[in-house]
Phi, psi and omega in degrees: 000151181216142174149162177289158175305150177068028180251008173087015183301310179298323178298313179297315187296315182288328178288320178297317183294313179308311182300309182294322175296324180297326174285353177089017173269124179296109189224141179214141176265133178242099184269113185292329177301322178293321174297320180297315181292323184291320188262339185241347186096155186278321188278079175249128182289167183298333182289343173303331186264006182289132181296339179273357180272097184303313183295319182291322177298319179291326177289320178291327179292323181296315182289330177300313180294321177300316175298317179298319180299319179294320183295315178296324174292325181292320178298321182295337179263011174112009176296151181250316182228117175251135179247110181271100194261102180205177183284318176046054192272350183248150177297320181297315184294314178299320177298316177296318177295307183294333179288324178292320182292315183292329178292341176264012176082018185262146172272140186242130172233126173273135173245105186259125179256118181246129179214118173250006182279105184297333178291325182290316183295315181294325178293317181294321178299310184287328186273336186239306187290327183287348181258005172291155176301339175304331187241017177307125178078003181263141176297141186305313185300316177291323180293319175301311182303316180294317181293327176293325173295324178298315180295321177305321181293315180298321184297327182294329185259354193286132178234110183301156178293135178250162186299331182288352182276352181112202185289136172209165171229123177252119184256117193251124177054054174049054170098358177299326176215139182230126181244127176242135181231121175058038176275120182222149177099164188293306186295311178303324179294316179294325177302313183299311184298322180295310181302327179296335189259355180283151174204176186236017179288121182293138173196160179259155172238127183251129177245132171207143175291160174294164176295161185305132177260170174297327178289330175297319181298321182267003181064036179263154181262152172066213180076181176226057183282168179268176181287149171277170175308316178291332173290321176297321179296318180294317181305316181293321180290324176298317178301313178300319181297310182301311178301318180295330182296335185082004184250140177242090182285161160292140182250121179244133178226167174277186180269003181273146190304320186296331177283326175294321177292329177292322183280338187307310182293351178294332183066030181236151174290147176230153180253129176273134176237114172298334177297338180271357178298151181299159176308132181287111184272009171052234180295345180266001181309126174088354179275157170276162179296326176297320177292322175299313179297324180282319189261337180228062184305322181293321179293314179303313179298318180295325179292317177299323184294313180207092181295337181292313188257356180292131178247127172299143181307123185054032176227216190237160167250174176298325182291326176295327179294314181302316186293323180283347176276000183300322177293330175293321178296315179298321177291323177299318180295323185281332190287131182259347174272163174296147178234135175246119181254119178252108189215220191231164187306306183295319179297313182286334175295318181295316181291318175303316180296323177294309185294329183260008180052053176262146182297145178302330181292336181277343192306312184294353188243359183290130180290116174230083184287157172297153168064036180221131176263130176254113180259119181241127182238112176304132175222123180052251186254006182214190179242139168276135184244141174220130178243132179237116177275124179258136182294137355272133179277137183229159183284000000 
């Protein structure tokens, strides 16, 4: 990462890490600020960051190298993508870092965040920086003044990334413009597209399964059944809940009848996504779990052994579902309005895992009960979660 303080570098770093981990790529963020606080203490005045402060520069260089040492050791133990999260504002610092990384056989891409929008900078300072351990117990006005002085010190030394430094992505004003230079390969290309869709506009994402269906009642998998009486009751309750909220979200559903029937009482337009269809149960479609256990014992055992990678005969696995949901993730990141997703258990488990930064291995076991709304609201670097069970609540 490259950029002045309060330009959203850590926000980007954590979002990228979350995305890559969701795809199953071993990814870790090494935040140099955390190393500084751990080894030098949190309460460092602005003058500590003065480029003319020799002692401060040497101390910061030591912790920066310690973070790099840990990242290189992590790569040695099997890590795939390391995100070195620091200001890295000078050519010399970037040259030193990149040469050590390349000497270990690593590909290096600089992600530079540039922001001249004062409203975004001010918001970032107040929403994130004032809550750092650096300013615990400090009056907000004093903290803002000190952090502004810290930024001024970095501005004196800042040198933008140039083309002769290698591959880079420059993100200007939180995605208003994105410049890519010498980006090659699958992951770097996905990185660029992901960064193009990021924004910092606050909005909520609501997840809910369709109302109970006749197949839910019979414990059958797959199919395209209609809602049960309890499911229709939930659909009506969902419509009332959304209207009472005073919010008119975008509504996304699958192409299956039970999600459209659940969305109908909302009185809002909805968009069908084939990517939101339930996991394809292949040859097991329409069977009960008891029938699968009795008639296909080997499949039943294989699914119990590893639900994440198990693929139904001529059907899908959870990993397949995760991969087909990638366009939905990009659209969720791009969307600035609230979104209500009405879908299915496996699909919502996968989306929830992305939004809450849960490991792929957890996906098949995440609790997503029927007749429950899960409201996720991005805050700083994570999501706030609220669950509302609407009568009748079901497992």
